[in-house]
VOVOBA-857396 format. One record per residue: residue in three letters; z, x, y of N, C-alpha, C in turn. Coordinates in steps of 0.02 Angstrom, whole numbers. Example, Ala and Ser with C-alpha at 12.3 -4.5 7.8 and 13.67 -1.06 7.14 Angstrom:
2
+-----+--------+--------+--------+--------+--------+--------+--------+--------+--------+
!  aa !    npz !    npx !    npy !   capz !   capx !   capy !    cpz !    cpx !    cpy !
+-----+--------+--------+--------+--------+--------+--------+--------+--------+--------+
! ALA !    390 !    660 !   -284 !    390 !    615 !   -225 !    390 !    660 !   -165 !
! SER !    354 !    642 !   -112 !    357 !    684 !    -53 !    394 !    645 !      2 !
+-----+--------+--------+--------+--------+--------+--------+--------+--------+--------+
# end
This chain:
203
+-----+--------+--------+--------+--------+--------+--------+--------+--------+--------+
!  aa !    npz !    npx !    npy !   capz !   capx !   capy !    cpz !    cpx !    cpy !
+-----+--------+--------+--------+--------+--------+--------+--------+--------+--------+
! MET !   -434 !   1671 !  -3997 !   -372 !   1636 !  -3981 !   -343 !   1661 !  -3916 !
! SER !   -358 !   1726 !  -3898 !   -327 !   1756 !  -3838 !   -356 !   1728 !  -3774 !
! GLU !   -417 !   1699 !  -3775 !   -448 !   1674 !  -3713 !   -423 !   1606 !  -3694 !
! LYS !   -390 !   1571 !  -3740 !   -368 !   1503 !  -3725 !   -318 !   1501 !  -3669 !
! PRO !   -266 !   1544 !  -3673 !   -218 !   1543 !  -3618 !   -250 !   1559 !  -3552 !
! GLN !   -298 !   1609 !  -3553 !   -330 !   1626 !  -3489 !   -367 !   1566 !  -3462 !
! GLY !   -403 !   1531 !  -3505 !   -438 !   1471 !  -3482 !   -391 !   1420 !  -3454 !
! SER !   -336 !   1410 !  -3486 !   -288 !   1360 !  -3462 !   -257 !   1383 !  -3397 !
! VAL !   -245 !   1448 !  -3388 !   -218 !   1474 !  -3325 !   -268 !   1463 !  -3269 !
! LYS !   -331 !   1479 !  -3283 !   -383 !   1468 !  -3232 !   -388 !   1395 !  -3213 !
! GLU !   -384 !   1352 !  -3262 !   -388 !   1280 !  -3248 !   -329 !   1257 !  -3206 !
! ARG !   -269 !   1285 !  -3225 !   -211 !   1266 !  -3186 !   -216 !   1291 !  -3114 !
! LEU !   -240 !   1352 !  -3107 !   -249 !   1380 !  -3039 !   -300 !   1339 !  -2999 !
! SER !   -354 !   1321 !  -3032 !   -405 !   1281 !  -2999 !   -378 !   1213 !  -2978 !
! ALA !   -340 !   1182 !  -3024 !   -310 !   1117 !  -3008 !   -260 !   1123 !  -2952 !
! LEU !   -220 !   1178 !  -2953 !   -171 !   1189 !  -2900 !   -205 !   1197 !  -2833 !
! LYS !   -259 !   1237 !  -2831 !   -296 !   1246 !  -2769 !   -326 !   1181 !  -2744 !
! ALA !   -350 !   1140 !  -2790 !   -379 !   1075 !  -2771 !   -326 !   1030 !  -2740 !
! ARG !   -266 !   1031 !  -2772 !   -211 !    990 !  -2744 !   -191 !   1015 !  -2674 !
! GLN !   -190 !   1082 !  -2667 !   -172 !   1110 !  -2601 !   -224 !   1091 !  -2548 !
! ARG !   -289 !   1093 !  -2568 !   -341 !   1073 !  -2521 !   -334 !   1000 !  -2501 !
! ARG !   -319 !    957 !  -2551 !   -310 !    886 !  -2536 !   -249 !    874 !  -2491 !
! ALA !   -196 !    912 !  -2506 !   -135 !    905 !  -2465 !   -148 !    928 !  -2393 !
! GLU !   -185 !    984 !  -2387 !   -201 !   1009 !  -2320 !   -245 !    960 !  -2282 !
! LEU !   -294 !    931 !  -2319 !   -338 !    882 !  -2287 !   -298 !    821 !  -2263 !
! ARG !   -251 !    797 !  -2306 !   -209 !    740 !  -2285 !   -167 !    758 !  -2224 !
! ARG !   -140 !    819 !  -2224 !   -100 !    841 !  -2167 !   -141 !    842 !  -2103 !
! GLN !   -203 !    868 !  -2108 !   -247 !    871 !  -2049 !   -264 !    801 !  -2024 !
! ILE !   -275 !    755 !  -2072 !   -290 !    686 !  -2052 !   -230 !    654 !  -2016 !
! VAL !   -170 !    667 !  -2042 !   -110 !    639 !  -2010 !   -101 !    668 !  -1940 !
! VAL !   -110 !    734 !  -1934 !   -103 !    766 !  -1868 !   -156 !    740 !  -1820 !
! MET !   -217 !    735 !  -1843 !   -271 !    710 !  -1800 !   -258 !    638 !  -1779 !
! GLY !   -233 !    597 !  -1826 !   -217 !    528 !  -1809 !   -163 !    524 !  -1756 !
! ALA !   -112 !    568 !  -1763 !    -58 !    569 !  -1714 !    -84 !    590 !  -1645 !
! VAL !   -128 !    641 !  -1644 !   -156 !    664 !  -1580 !   -198 !    610 !  -1548 !
! VAL !   -241 !    578 !  -1589 !   -283 !    524 !  -1562 !   -240 !    467 !  -1537 !
! GLY !   -189 !    449 !  -1574 !   -144 !    395 !  -1553 !   -108 !    411 !  -1489 !
! ALA !    -84 !    473 !  -1483 !    -49 !    493 !  -1421 !    -97 !    493 !  -1362 !
! ALA !   -159 !    518 !  -1374 !   -208 !    518 !  -1320 !   -225 !    448 !  -1299 !
! GLY !   -232 !    403 !  -1348 !   -247 !    334 !  -1331 !   -191 !    302 !  -1291 !
! THR !   -129 !    316 !  -1311 !    -72 !    289 !  -1274 !    -71 !    316 !  -1203 !
! LEU !    -85 !    381 !  -1196 !    -86 !    412 !  -1129 !   -140 !    381 !  -1086 !
! ILE !   -199 !    372 !  -1115 !   -254 !    342 !  -1077 !   -237 !    272 !  -1054 !
! VAL !   -209 !    233 !  -1099 !   -189 !    164 !  -1081 !   -137 !    166 !  -1026 !
! GLY !    -89 !    212 !  -1032 !    -37 !    218 !   -981 !    -66 !    236 !   -913 !
! VAL !   -113 !    283 !   -913 !   -145 !    303 !   -850 !   -184 !    246 !   -819 !
! VAL !   -221 !    210 !   -860 !   -260 !    153 !   -836 !   -215 !    100 !   -806 !
! VAL !   -160 !     85 !   -841 !   -113 !     34 !   -816 !    -82 !     57 !   -750 !
! PHE !    -63 !    122 !   -747 !    -32 !    149 !   -686 !    -81 !    146 !   -628 !
! VAL !   -142 !    169 !   -639 !   -192 !    170 !   -586 !   -208 !     99 !   -562 !
! SER !   -217 !     53 !   -609 !   -233 !    -15 !   -590 !   -175 !    -47 !   -553 !
! THR !   -113 !    -31 !   -574 !    -54 !    -59 !   -540 !    -50 !    -32 !   -468 !
! GLU !    -59 !     34 !   -461 !    -56 !     64 !   -394 !   -113 !     38 !   -350 !
! ARG !   -171 !     28 !   -381 !   -228 !      4 !   -342 !   -214 !    -67 !   -317 !
! SER !   -184 !   -109 !   -361 !   -169 !   -177 !   -340 !   -115 !   -179 !   -287 !
! ARG !    -67 !   -132 !   -292 !    -13 !   -130 !   -243 !    -39 !   -107 !   -175 !
! SER !    -90 !    -65 !   -174 !   -115 !    -40 !   -110 !   -176 !    -79 !    -85 !
! SER !   -197 !   -130 !   -122 !   -255 !   -169 !   -101 !   -234 !   -217 !    -46 !
! LEU !   -283 !   -242 !    -10 !   -271 !   -286 !     46 !   -296 !   -357 !     31 !
! GLU !   -295 !   -376 !    -32 !   -320 !   -442 !    -51 !   -277 !   -499 !    -23 !
! GLU !   -214 !   -484 !     -9 !   -169 !   -537 !     15 !   -168 !   -542 !     91 !
! VAL !   -209 !   -504 !    125 !   -213 !   -510 !    198 !   -241 !   -578 !    216 !
! GLN !   -207 !   -612 !    261 !   -232 !   -676 !    285 !   -277 !   -665 !    346 !
! THR !   -331 !   -702 !    348 !   -379 !   -697 !    404 !   -380 !   -762 !    443 !
! PHE !   -378 !   -756 !    509 !   -377 !   -815 !    552 !   -433 !   -810 !    603 !
! THR !   -461 !   -866 !    621 !   -512 !   -868 !    673 !   -477 !   -880 !    740 !
! VAL !   -485 !   -832 !    785 !   -454 !   -837 !    852 !   -509 !   -852 !    902 !
! THR !   -504 !   -910 !    935 !   -558 !   -932 !    980 !   -540 !   -923 !   1054 !
! GLN !   -476 !   -915 !   1070 !   -456 !   -910 !   1140 !   -426 !   -841 !   1154 !
! ARG !   -443 !   -812 !   1210 !   -411 !   -749 !   1231 !   -412 !   -743 !   1308 !
! ASN !   -387 !   -796 !   1339 !   -383 !   -797 !   1412 !   -318 !   -767 !   1435 !
! HIS !   -317 !   -742 !   1498 !   -256 !   -717 !   1527 !   -216 !   -775 !   1556 !
! THR !   -151 !   -772 !   1545 !   -107 !   -824 !   1572 !    -37 !   -795 !   1583 !
! ASN !     -3 !   -818 !   1634 !     65 !   -798 !   1647 !    115 !   -847 !   1615 !
! ASP !     90 !   -899 !   1585 !    133 !   -949 !   1554 !    149 !   -930 !   1482 !
! PRO !    205 !   -954 !   1456 !    220 !   -944 !   1385 !    166 !   -977 !   1342 !
! VAL !    150 !   -946 !   1287 !     98 !   -971 !   1242 !    130 !   -990 !   1175 !
! LYS !    113 !  -1048 !   1149 !    137 !  -1069 !   1083 !     85 !  -1048 !   1032 !
! TYR !    102 !   -999 !    992 !     56 !   -972 !    943 !     65 !  -1005 !    874 !
! PRO !     11 !  -1015 !    838 !     17 !  -1047 !    772 !     44 !  -1001 !    717 !
! GLN !     40 !   -935 !    728 !     64 !   -888 !    677 !    128 !   -854 !    703 !
! THR !    168 !   -829 !    655 !    229 !   -793 !    671 !    230 !   -727 !    633 !
! PRO !    222 !   -671 !    671 !    205 !   -665 !    742 !    132 !   -685 !    754 !
! PRO !    111 !   -690 !    816 !     42 !   -709 !    830 !     -8 !   -655 !    809 !
! VAL !    -70 !   -678 !    798 !   -124 !   -632 !    779 !   -181 !   -636 !    829 !
! GLY !   -165 !   -656 !    890 !   -217 !   -662 !    942 !   -210 !   -728 !    978 !
! GLY !   -251 !   -735 !   1030 !   -249 !   -796 !   1070 !   -242 !   -780 !   1144 !
! ASP !   -229 !   -830 !   1184 !   -216 !   -819 !   1255 !   -155 !   -773 !   1262 !
! HIS !   -155 !   -733 !   1316 !   -103 !   -682 !   1321 !    -91 !   -663 !   1394 !
! ALA !    -38 !   -624 !   1404 !    -20 !   -601 !   1471 !    -73 !   -553 !   1498 !
! PRO !    -80 !   -548 !   1564 !   -127 !   -500 !   1593 !   -108 !   -427 !   1578 !
! GLU !    -44 !   -413 !   1568 !    -22 !   -345 !   1554 !    -11 !   -336 !   1479 !
! TRP !    -35 !   -282 !   1452 !    -24 !   -268 !   1381 !     42 !   -231 !   1371 !
! GLN !     68 !   -235 !   1311 !    129 !   -199 !   1292 !    110 !   -128 !   1275 !
! ASN !    146 !    -80 !   1304 !    134 !    -10 !   1286 !    149 !      0 !   1212 !
! CYS !    104 !     32 !   1177 !    115 !     44 !   1106 !    172 !     93 !   1096 !
! GLY !    207 !     85 !   1041 !    263 !    128 !   1025 !    317 !     91 !    988 !
! VAL !    376 !    120 !    986 !    432 !     94 !    948 !    483 !     62 !    995 !
! TYR !    502 !      0 !    978 !    552 !    -36 !   1017 !    610 !    -57 !    972 !
! THR !    670 !    -52 !    999 !    729 !    -72 !    960 !    753 !   -142 !    979 !
! ALA !    721 !   -172 !   1029 !    737 !   -240 !   1049 !    672 !   -281 !   1047 !
! PRO !    678 !   -348 !   1041 !    617 !   -390 !   1039 !    575 !   -381 !   1101 !
! VAL !    510 !   -388 !   1093 !    462 !   -384 !   1148 !    427 !   -451 !   1155 !
! ARG !    396 !   -461 !   1212 !    364 !   -525 !   1227 !    297 !   -531 !   1190 !
! SER !    289 !   -586 !   1153 !    229 !   -595 !   1113 !    166 !   -593 !   1156 !
! GLU !    168 !   -625 !   1214 !    107 !   -629 !   1256 !     81 !   -560 !   1276 !
! ASN !    127 !   -512 !   1284 !    106 !   -445 !   1302 !     79 !   -407 !   1241 !
! VAL !    110 !   -417 !   1183 !     87 !   -382 !   1123 !     19 !   -409 !   1101 !
! VAL !      7 !   -474 !   1110 !    -59 !   -501 !   1093 !   -113 !   -467 !   1133 !
! HIS !    -98 !   -451 !   1196 !   -147 !   -414 !   1237 !   -159 !   -345 !   1206 !
! SER !   -106 !   -314 !   1179 !   -114 !   -249 !   1145 !   -157 !   -257 !   1083 !
! GLN !   -147 !   -312 !   1047 !   -189 !   -325 !    988 !   -262 !   -331 !   1007 !
! GLU !   -274 !   -361 !   1064 !   -343 !   -368 !   1089 !   -374 !   -299 !   1099 !
! HIS !   -332 !   -250 !   1115 !   -356 !   -181 !   1125 !   -358 !   -141 !   1060 !
! GLY !   -339 !   -172 !   1004 !   -344 !   -137 !    940 !   -279 !   -118 !    908 !
! ALA !   -222 !   -140 !    937 !   -157 !   -121 !    910 !   -137 !   -166 !    851 !
! VAL !    -95 !   -138 !    808 !    -63 !   -175 !    753 !     10 !   -184 !    771 !
! TRP !     35 !   -245 !    764 !    105 !   -259 !    777 !    142 !   -257 !    710 !
! VAL !    188 !   -209 !    703 !    230 !   -204 !    645 !    298 !   -234 !    664 !
! ALA !    309 !   -296 !    641 !    371 !   -331 !    659 !    417 !   -333 !    598 !
! TYR !    482 !   -328 !    611 !    530 !   -329 !    557 !    590 !   -372 !    576 !
! ARG !    624 !   -398 !    525 !    683 !   -439 !    538 !    738 !   -396 !    570 !
! PRO !    773 !   -423 !    619 !    825 !   -383 !    652 !    880 !   -360 !    605 !
! ASP !    892 !   -396 !    549 !    944 !   -376 !    503 !    919 !   -330 !    447 !
! LEU !    858 !   -304 !    454 !    832 !   -256 !    405 !    878 !   -195 !    404 !
! PRO !    900 !   -172 !    346 !    945 !   -115 !    343 !    917 !    -54 !    380 !
! LYS !    963 !    -15 !    408 !    943 !     42 !    448 !    898 !     90 !    409 !
! ALA !    913 !    101 !    346 !    873 !    146 !    305 !    800 !    122 !    301 !
! GLN !    790 !     56 !    296 !    722 !     30 !    292 !    688 !     32 !    360 !
! GLN !    727 !     23 !    413 !    698 !     32 !    480 !    674 !    104 !    489 !
! ASP !    711 !    151 !    462 !    690 !    222 !    467 !    625 !    234 !    428 !
! VAL !    617 !    199 !    372 !    554 !    205 !    334 !    496 !    180 !    377 !
! LEU !    505 !    124 !    411 !    453 !     98 !    455 !    437 !    148 !    510 !
! LEU !    490 !    176 !    538 !    480 !    225 !    592 !    438 !    284 !    568 !
! ASP !    453 !    308 !    508 !    414 !    364 !    481 !    341 !    345 !    470 !
! GLN !    329 !    282 !    451 !    261 !    259 !    438 !    219 !    256 !    501 !
! VAL !    249 !    240 !    558 !    210 !    227 !    619 !    218 !    282 !    672 !
! ARG !    259 !    332 !    657 !    278 !    381 !    708 !    218 !    413 !    742 !
! ASN !    167 !    430 !    705 !    109 !    466 !    733 !     49 !    421 !    746 !
! GLN !     59 !    356 !    747 !      5 !    308 !    760 !      3 !    290 !    834 !
! ASP !    -56 !    294 !    863 !    -63 !    280 !    935 !    -67 !    206 !    951 !
! PHE !    -93 !    165 !    907 !   -105 !     94 !    921 !    -61 !     50 !    877 !
! VAL !      5 !     61 !    881 !     53 !     21 !    842 !    111 !      2 !    888 !
! VAL !    131 !    -61 !    883 !    192 !    -84 !    915 !    241 !   -101 !    859 !
! LEU !    297 !    -67 !    857 !    349 !    -80 !    808 !    409 !   -110 !    843 !
! SER !    430 !   -169 !    819 !    486 !   -202 !    853 !    520 !   -252 !    806 !
! PRO !    584 !   -268 !    819 !    616 !   -323 !    783 !    588 !   -390 !    806 !
! TYR !    591 !   -440 !    762 !    564 !   -506 !    778 !    605 !   -557 !    739 !
! ALA !    635 !   -603 !    774 !    679 !   -652 !    743 !    638 !   -703 !    702 !
! ASP !    668 !   -728 !    649 !    640 !   -783 !    609 !    573 !   -765 !    577 !
! LEU !    566 !   -704 !    556 !    505 !   -685 !    520 !    503 !   -718 !    451 !
! PRO !    443 !   -736 !    427 !    437 !   -765 !    360 !    447 !   -714 !    304 !
! SER !    443 !   -649 !    319 !    455 !   -596 !    271 !    492 !   -539 !    306 !
! PRO !    523 !   -494 !    269 !    559 !   -439 !    301 !    517 !   -398 !    349 !
! VAL !    453 !   -389 !    332 !    406 !   -352 !    374 !    341 !   -391 !    377 !
! VAL !    313 !   -397 !    437 !    248 !   -431 !    444 !    203 !   -387 !    488 !
! LEU !    143 !   -375 !    463 !     93 !   -336 !    499 !     41 !   -383 !    529 !
! SER !     28 !   -376 !    593 !    -19 !   -422 !    626 !    -66 !   -383 !    672 !
! SER !   -129 !   -394 !    662 !   -180 !   -368 !    709 !   -220 !   -429 !    732 !
! TRP !   -272 !   -418 !    772 !   -311 !   -475 !    797 !   -345 !   -510 !    738 !
! GLY !   -322 !   -571 !    723 !   -353 !   -611 !    669 !   -332 !   -593 !    599 !
! LYS !   -285 !   -546 !    590 !   -264 !   -524 !    523 !   -188 !   -521 !    519 !
! GLN !   -162 !   -538 !    459 !    -90 !   -533 !    449 !    -74 !   -521 !    376 !
! LEU !    -22 !   -481 !    365 !      1 !   -466 !    297 !     77 !   -465 !    297 !
! LYS !    106 !   -504 !    251 !    179 !   -508 !    245 !    201 !   -461 !    189 !
! LEU !    253 !   -422 !    202 !    279 !   -374 !    154 !    353 !   -386 !    140 !
! ASP !    373 !   -374 !     78 !    443 !   -380 !     60 !    482 !   -316 !     72 !
! SER !    445 !   -261 !     79 !    478 !   -196 !     85 !    438 !   -150 !    131 !
! PRO !    471 !   -110 !    172 !    435 !    -64 !    217 !    401 !     -6 !    181 !
! ASP !    420 !      7 !    118 !    387 !     62 !     82 !    328 !     38 !     39 !
! ASP !    307 !    -24 !     50 !    248 !    -51 !     17 !    187 !    -10 !     40 !
! PRO !    148 !     19 !     -7 !     91 !     60 !     12 !     37 !     21 !     51 !
! ARG !     39 !    -46 !     49 !    -10 !    -84 !     87 !      1 !    -79 !    162 !
! LEU !     61 !    -58 !    183 !     73 !    -49 !    254 !     25 !      3 !    282 !
! THR !     23 !     61 !    249 !    -22 !    114 !    271 !    -95 !     92 !    267 !
! ALA !   -112 !     56 !    213 !   -181 !     33 !    204 !   -200 !    -16 !    260 !
! PHE !   -153 !    -60 !    278 !   -167 !   -109 !    331 !   -177 !    -73 !    398 !
! LEU !   -135 !    -25 !    414 !   -143 !     12 !    476 !   -211 !     47 !    478 !
! ARG !   -229 !     78 !    423 !   -292 !    115 !    421 !   -352 !     68 !    431 !
! ALA !   -347 !      8 !    403 !   -403 !    -39 !    406 !   -407 !    -77 !    472 !
! ASN !   -350 !    -85 !    507 !   -349 !   -132 !    563 !   -332 !   -103 !    631 !
! ILE !   -310 !    -41 !    635 !   -304 !    -11 !    701 !   -374 !     -1 !    729 !
! ASN !   -387 !    -33 !    785 !   -456 !    -34 !    813 !   -506 !    -54 !    759 !
! GLY !   -486 !   -103 !    718 !   -528 !   -126 !    663 !   -588 !   -165 !    686 !
! PRO !   -629 !   -187 !    638 !   -692 !   -222 !    654 !   -683 !   -287 !    692 !
! GLY !   -623 !   -319 !    687 !   -612 !   -381 !    723 !   -583 !   -373 !    793 !
! THR !   -575 !   -311 !    815 !   -545 !   -298 !    880 !   -592 !   -321 !    937 !
! PRO !   -569 !   -365 !    982 !   -613 !   -387 !   1036 !   -631 !   -332 !   1086 !
! GLU !   -582 !   -287 !   1099 !   -593 !   -234 !   1149 !   -572 !   -166 !   1119 !
! PRO !   -608 !   -143 !   1069 !   -589 !    -79 !   1037 !   -593 !    -21 !   1087 !
! GLY !   -542 !     21 !   1084 !   -541 !     80 !   1128 !   -510 !     68 !   1195 !
! ALA !   -492 !      5 !   1211 !   -457 !     -8 !   1273 !   -387 !     23 !   1267 !
! PRO !   -354 !     37 !   1324 !   -291 !     75 !   1321 !   -233 !     37 !   1290 !
! CYS !   -186 !     75 !   1262 !   -124 !     46 !   1237 !    -65 !     80 !   1273 !
! THR !    -79 !    111 !   1328 !    -28 !    140 !   1372 !    -44 !    117 !   1443 !
! GLY !      3 !    127 !   1489 !     -9 !    106 !   1558 !      4 !     33 !   1570 !
! GLY !     35 !     -1 !   1520 !     50 !    -72 !   1527 !    123 !    -82 !   1543 !
! VAL !    156 !   -126 !   1506 !    226 !   -140 !   1518 !    268 !   -118 !   1457 !
! GLY !    332 !   -106 !   1469 !    376 !    -87 !   1415 !    387 !    -12 !   1411 !
! GLU !    447 !      7 !   1388 !    464 !     78 !   1381 !    485 !     91 !   1309 !
! PRO !    438 !    110 !   1267 !    456 !    124 !   1197 !    503 !    183 !   1190 !
! VAL !    544 !    182 !   1139 !    592 !    237 !   1128 !    559 !    294 !   1091 !
! ALA !    501 !    281 !   1062 !    465 !    335 !   1027 !    392 !    317 !   1024 !
+-----+--------+--------+--------+--------+--------+--------+--------+--------+--------+
# end
């Protein structure tokens, strides 16, 4: 009769340990599920962020134009794009740099022929955004930065045969466009000078 309680105690201990093992297993499963769920959420977030940044910095929206004329002329030229992306132009090129007043299109087109990118902005662009543009182009040798009336967008980037319209000067595509199109593959006279022409840039 004395062994019965011991047997029941052992059984109770065994059952208690089994319940503890099951509880611990359930806890581990819950923790693992939470970790896997958090990791999955993080991965999805990273993928969305990367794809969003990649789309923002891509140049898929760049317009391409076929430019067939590039003769020198002293006459005003009516260009089909605003600003122009090439065509007949003045014999003197515009010195690359920063301008606070509008510059003559015919001279800048000659600079584009030499590989320059024209960064044009609306004259009423807030000063803070103009400063962002200045920071973006400050160390670029083949860039003309200037105000331009009646732009279709706050900022327009134009090289020979290429154009990209931007709503904001801090759009990462600005840097991507400069990298791709300064002396880019469509440049008629890559490496030709962007100094020694006309105009006195302020920077």
